[in-house]
C-alpha positions as CSV (number, residue, x, y, z in Angstrom):
1,M,-15.7,1.3,-17.7
2,S,-15.3,-1.7,-20.1
3,D,-12.5,-4.3,-19.6
4,E,-10.7,-2.8,-22.7
5,E,-10.7,0.6,-21.1
6,S,-9.8,-0.5,-17.6
7,P,-6.3,0.3,-16.3
8,L,-6.1,-3.3,-15.4
9,S,-6.6,-4.6,-19.0
10,G,-3.7,-6.8,-19.8
11,V,-2.6,-7.0,-16.2
12,D,-2.2,-10.5,-14.6
13,R,-4.5,-9.9,-11.7
14,D,-3.7,-13.2,-10.0
15,A,0.0,-12.4,-10.1
16,V,-0.6,-8.9,-8.8
17,R,-2.7,-10.2,-5.9
18,A,-0.3,-13.0,-5.0
19,A,2.7,-10.6,-5.0
20,L,1.0,-8.2,-2.7
21,V,-0.4,-10.7,-0.2
22,E,3.0,-12.6,-0.1
23,W,4.8,-9.3,0.6
24,Y,2.4,-8.3,3.4
25,E,2.3,-11.7,5.1
26,S,6.1,-12.0,5.0
27,D,6.7,-8.8,6.9
28,H,4.5,-5.9,8.0
29,R,4.1,-3.4,10.7
30,E,2.7,-5.0,13.9
31,F,-0.3,-3.2,15.3
32,P,-2.3,-4.9,18.1
33,W,-5.7,-4.4,16.3
34,R,-4.4,-6.5,13.4
35,R,-4.2,-9.5,15.8
36,T,-7.9,-9.5,16.7
37,T,-11.2,-10.0,14.9
38,D,-13.2,-8.5,17.7
39,P,-15.4,-5.8,16.1
40,Y,-15.5,-3.6,19.1
41,S,-11.7,-3.4,19.4
42,I,-11.5,-2.8,15.7
43,L,-14.1,0.0,15.8
44,V,-12.2,1.7,18.6
45,S,-9.0,1.5,16.6
46,E,-10.6,2.8,13.4
47,V,-12.2,5.8,15.2
48,M,-8.9,6.6,17.0
49,S,-6.9,6.3,13.8
50,Q,-8.9,9.0,12.0
51,Q,-6.3,11.8,11.3
52,T,-4.0,10.4,14.0
53,Q,-0.6,8.7,13.3
54,L,-0.9,5.0,14.0
55,G,2.1,4.9,16.2
56,R,0.4,7.3,18.6
57,V,-2.8,5.3,18.6
58,V,-1.3,2.0,20.1
59,D,-1.0,3.2,23.7
60,A,-4.3,5.0,23.6
61,W,-6.1,2.0,22.2
62,E,-4.7,-0.4,24.8
63,D,-5.5,2.0,27.6
64,F,-9.0,2.5,26.3
65,L,-9.8,-1.2,26.1
66,E,-8.4,-1.7,29.6
67,E,-10.7,1.0,30.9
68,W,-13.8,-0.1,28.8
69,P,-13.1,-3.7,27.6
70,T,-16.6,-4.3,26.2
71,V,-19.1,-2.4,24.2
72,E,-21.5,-2.7,27.2
73,E,-19.0,-1.1,29.6
74,L,-18.4,1.8,27.2
75,A,-22.2,2.3,26.8
76,A,-22.6,2.5,30.5
77,A,-19.6,4.9,31.1
78,D,-19.9,8.5,32.2
79,R,-19.7,10.6,29.0
80,A,-17.3,13.1,30.7
81,D,-14.9,10.3,31.5
82,V,-14.8,9.2,27.9
83,V,-14.3,12.7,26.6
84,R,-11.6,13.3,29.2
85,F,-9.8,10.1,28.2
86,W,-9.9,11.3,24.5
87,S,-8.5,14.7,25.4
88,D,-5.8,13.3,27.8
89,H,-4.5,11.0,25.1
90,S,-4.4,13.9,22.5
91,L,-6.6,12.1,20.1
92,G,-8.3,15.3,18.9
93,Y,-11.8,16.0,17.8
94,N,-13.6,15.1,21.0
95,N,-16.9,14.6,19.1
96,R,-15.4,11.3,17.9
97,A,-15.4,10.1,21.5
98,K,-19.1,11.1,21.9
99,Y,-20.0,9.4,18.7
100,L,-18.1,6.2,19.6
101,Q,-20.0,6.0,22.9
102,E,-23.3,6.7,21.1
103,A,-22.6,3.8,18.8
104,A,-21.9,1.6,21.8
105,R,-25.2,2.6,23.4
106,Q,-27.0,2.0,20.1
107,L,-25.4,-1.5,19.8
108,T,-26.6,-2.4,23.3
109,A,-30.1,-1.0,22.9
110,E,-30.9,-2.1,19.4
111,Y,-28.6,-5.0,18.7
112,D,-28.3,-6.7,22.1
113,G,-24.5,-5.9,22.0
114,T,-24.0,-7.9,18.8
115,F,-22.3,-6.1,15.9
116,P,-24.0,-6.3,12.5
117,E,-21.6,-7.8,9.9
118,S,-22.2,-6.0,6.6
119,P,-20.9,-2.5,5.8
120,A,-24.4,-1.2,5.1
121,E,-25.7,-2.3,8.5
122,L,-22.6,-1.0,10.3
123,E,-23.1,2.4,8.7
124,E,-26.4,2.7,10.6
125,L,-24.4,3.2,13.8
126,M,-23.9,6.7,15.1
127,G,-20.8,8.4,13.7
128,V,-19.9,5.4,11.5
129,G,-19.3,6.5,7.9
130,P,-18.8,4.3,4.8
131,Y,-15.1,4.0,5.3
132,T,-15.2,3.0,9.0
133,A,-18.1,0.6,8.3
134,N,-16.2,-1.1,5.5
135,A,-13.1,-1.3,7.6
136,V,-14.9,-3.0,10.5
137,A,-16.7,-5.4,8.2
138,S,-13.4,-6.2,6.5
139,F,-11.2,-6.7,9.5
140,A,-13.7,-8.2,11.9
141,F,-15.9,-10.3,9.6
142,N,-14.0,-10.5,6.3
143,T,-17.2,-9.2,4.6
144,G,-16.1,-5.8,3.3
145,E,-15.6,-4.2,0.0
146,A,-12.2,-2.9,-1.2
147,V,-11.0,0.0,0.9
148,V,-10.3,3.2,-1.0
149,D,-8.6,5.8,1.2
150,T,-5.9,8.4,0.4
151,N,-3.1,5.8,0.6
152,V,-4.9,3.3,-1.7
153,K,-5.7,6.1,-4.2
154,R,-2.0,7.0,-4.3
155,V,-1.0,3.4,-4.9
156,L,-3.5,2.8,-7.7
157,Y,-2.8,6.1,-9.4
158,R,0.9,5.4,-9.5
159,A,0.9,1.7,-10.2
160,F,-1.9,1.4,-12.8
161,A,-2.3,5.1,-13.9
162,V,-5.8,5.2,-12.6
163,A,-7.6,8.5,-13.4
164,D,-8.0,10.8,-10.4
165,D,-11.7,10.0,-10.1
166,D,-13.4,8.4,-7.1
167,G,-15.5,6.1,-9.3
168,A,-12.4,4.9,-11.2
169,F,-10.5,4.3,-8.0
170,E,-13.4,2.3,-6.5
171,T,-13.8,0.2,-9.7
172,V,-10.1,-0.7,-10.0
173,A,-9.8,-1.3,-6.2
174,Q,-12.7,-3.7,-6.3
175,G,-11.5,-5.4,-9.5
176,L,-8.2,-6.2,-7.8
177,M,-9.4,-7.5,-4.5
178,P,-9.8,-11.3,-4.3
179,A,-13.5,-12.2,-3.6
180,G,-14.1,-12.9,0.1
181,E,-10.6,-11.8,1.1
182,S,-11.2,-8.3,2.3
183,R,-9.4,-8.8,5.6
184,V,-6.0,-9.6,4.3
185,W,-6.3,-7.6,1.1
186,N,-7.3,-4.3,2.6
187,N,-4.6,-4.6,5.3
188,A,-2.1,-5.4,2.6
189,I,-2.9,-2.6,0.2
190,M,-3.0,0.0,3.0
191,E,0.3,-1.3,4.2
192,L,1.7,-0.8,0.7
193,G,0.6,2.8,0.7
194,G,1.9,3.4,4.2
195,V,5.3,1.7,3.9
196,A,6.4,1.6,0.3
197,C,4.3,4.0,-1.6
198,G,4.1,7.1,0.6
199,K,4.3,10.6,-0.5
200,T,8.0,10.0,-0.9
201,P,8.1,6.5,-2.4
202,R,10.5,3.8,-1.0
203,C,10.1,1.3,-3.8
204,D,13.4,-0.5,-3.6
205,E,14.0,0.0,0.1
206,A,10.6,-1.5,1.1
207,G,10.7,-4.1,-1.6
208,C,7.5,-3.0,-3.2
209,P,5.9,-6.1,-4.7
210,W,4.3,-4.2,-7.6
211,R,7.5,-2.8,-9.1
212,R,7.3,-5.0,-12.2
213,W,3.8,-3.7,-13.1
214,C,4.1,-0.1,-11.8
215,H,3.6,2.7,-14.2
216,A,5.3,5.2,-11.9
217,Y,8.3,3.0,-11.3
218,E,8.7,2.5,-15.0
219,T,8.4,6.2,-16.0
220,G,9.9,7.8,-12.9
221,D,6.9,10.0,-12.3
222,F,5.7,9.6,-8.7
223,T,3.2,12.4,-8.6
224,A,-0.3,11.4,-7.2
225,P,-3.6,13.1,-6.2
226,D,-2.1,14.0,-2.8
227,V,1.4,14.6,-4.2
228,P,1.0,17.4,-6.7
229,E,4.8,18.0,-7.1
230,Q,7.2,15.2,-8.1
231,P,9.1,13.9,-5.1
232,S,12.8,14.5,-5.6
233,F,14.6,11.5,-7.0
234,E,17.0,13.1,-9.4
235,G,20.1,10.9,-9.5
236,S,18.6,8.2,-7.3
237,R,18.8,4.5,-7.9
238,R,15.1,4.5,-8.4
239,Q,15.4,6.9,-11.3
240,F,18.1,4.9,-13.0
241,R,16.2,1.6,-12.6
242,G,13.3,3.3,-14.4
243,R,15.6,4.5,-17.1
244,V,16.9,0.9,-17.7
245,V,13.4,-0.4,-18.0
246,R,12.4,2.4,-20.4
247,V,15.5,2.0,-22.6
248,L,15.1,-1.8,-22.8
249,G,11.5,-1.3,-23.8
250,E,12.8,0.2,-27.1
251,Y,15.2,-2.6,-27.9
252,D,15.1,-6.4,-28.1
253,A,18.3,-6.7,-26.1
254,L,21.3,-4.5,-25.4
255,A,24.8,-5.3,-24.3
256,L,25.9,-3.7,-21.1
257,S,28.3,-1.5,-23.0
258,E,25.4,-0.3,-25.1
259,L,22.9,0.1,-22.3
260,G,25.2,2.1,-20.0
261,P,25.5,5.3,-22.1
262,R,21.7,5.3,-22.7
263,V,21.0,5.2,-19.0
264,R,23.4,7.9,-17.9
265,V,25.4,10.5,-19.9
266,D,28.5,10.1,-17.7
267,Y,28.7,6.3,-18.1
268,G,32.3,5.1,-18.2
269,P,34.7,2.4,-16.9
270,D,34.1,3.5,-13.4
271,S,30.3,2.9,-13.8
272,R,30.5,-0.8,-15.0
273,A,30.2,-2.4,-11.6
274,W,27.4,0.0,-10.7
275,L,25.4,-0.9,-13.9
276,R,26.0,-4.7,-13.4
277,D,24.7,-4.3,-9.8
278,L,21.7,-2.3,-11.0
279,V,20.9,-4.9,-13.7
280,S,21.3,-7.7,-11.1
281,D,18.7,-6.1,-8.8
282,L,16.3,-5.7,-11.7
283,A,16.8,-9.4,-12.6
284,D,16.1,-10.4,-9.0
285,D,12.9,-8.5,-9.2
286,G,11.9,-10.2,-12.4
287,L,11.9,-7.1,-14.5
288,V,14.9,-7.9,-16.8
289,E,16.6,-11.0,-18.0
290,V,20.3,-11.5,-18.6
291,V,20.3,-13.5,-21.8
292,D,24.0,-13.9,-22.8
293,G,27.3,-14.1,-20.9
294,D,28.0,-14.5,-17.2
295,D,27.3,-11.2,-15.5
296,R,29.7,-10.6,-12.6
297,S,29.7,-7.8,-10.1
298,D,33.2,-8.0,-8.8
299,G,34.3,-4.9,-10.7
300,D,37.1,-6.6,-12.5
301,A,35.4,-7.5,-15.7
302,D,36.8,-6.1,-18.9
303,D,35.3,-4.5,-22.0
304,D,34.8,-7.9,-23.7
305,E,32.4,-9.1,-20.9
306,D,30.4,-5.9,-21.2
307,E,30.1,-6.6,-24.9
308,T,28.9,-10.2,-24.4
309,V,26.5,-9.7,-21.5
310,R,23.1,-8.8,-23.1
311,V,20.0,-7.7,-21.2
312,R,16.4,-7.5,-22.2
313,L,13.0,-7.0,-20.5
314,Q,11.6,-10.0,-18.8
315,A,8.9,-11.5,-21.0
């Protein structure tokens, strides 16, 4: 895929990266494995998290590390105890417990208890596939590639209209990730998919940092590879924000009185304060610019103000 053909052509990658990292570092879900760089602890969290909700994993992860705090102790444990723990904590797929212990035994026998640091070497461990190997390399050693899981695919598909193709997702994901920053980047983009860009998107509620670049946010089409049907957003604030952006894309600038009827067919005097508030939110997000007048949202402005306040897309 050439630069001209890339979904990222014309995208300010530095701005996209900075916006996501700033959003993640300002506020994100707190999971205990995000506060450690110990590869053993991270491997346990990754294996437990496979097809299990993260909220349910926290207690199990903490109990597991209390029972077997080091890779050596897990390697020496009775297999029946490890499988029983897995079952008692409803983690599912008991084979994962067996493979985790086999990896621990392999680490003690072949690596003297020291974890390899590259994804390729980590993938040599029993039961450790490409995704888990890359996650451990990223979060423990900051040496991973860009993570591409279901959540990340959904984000890239919506934000940059990436084709539903594994190779395309991997190319774009790697093209976005800052070199040598796999730890923070992979945490951040997965957080985006888990918090703001889920199957039912929460763009405004979660303050998605990519709204100004997002194809789905602009068009209102939030389908994705794992979301074959459009999530319901008819009449939602998100839908009207998308309409404002689309309408302004067709004009240099519009007065509020001209913009309103193009955004909703029932626009009238009772809708003026609503439109000013919507425009104000878009301006705060850097998507539009109020270029004339003094836009107020007190609901008392008259028709003259609606004529003088003009709005255009942010350059």
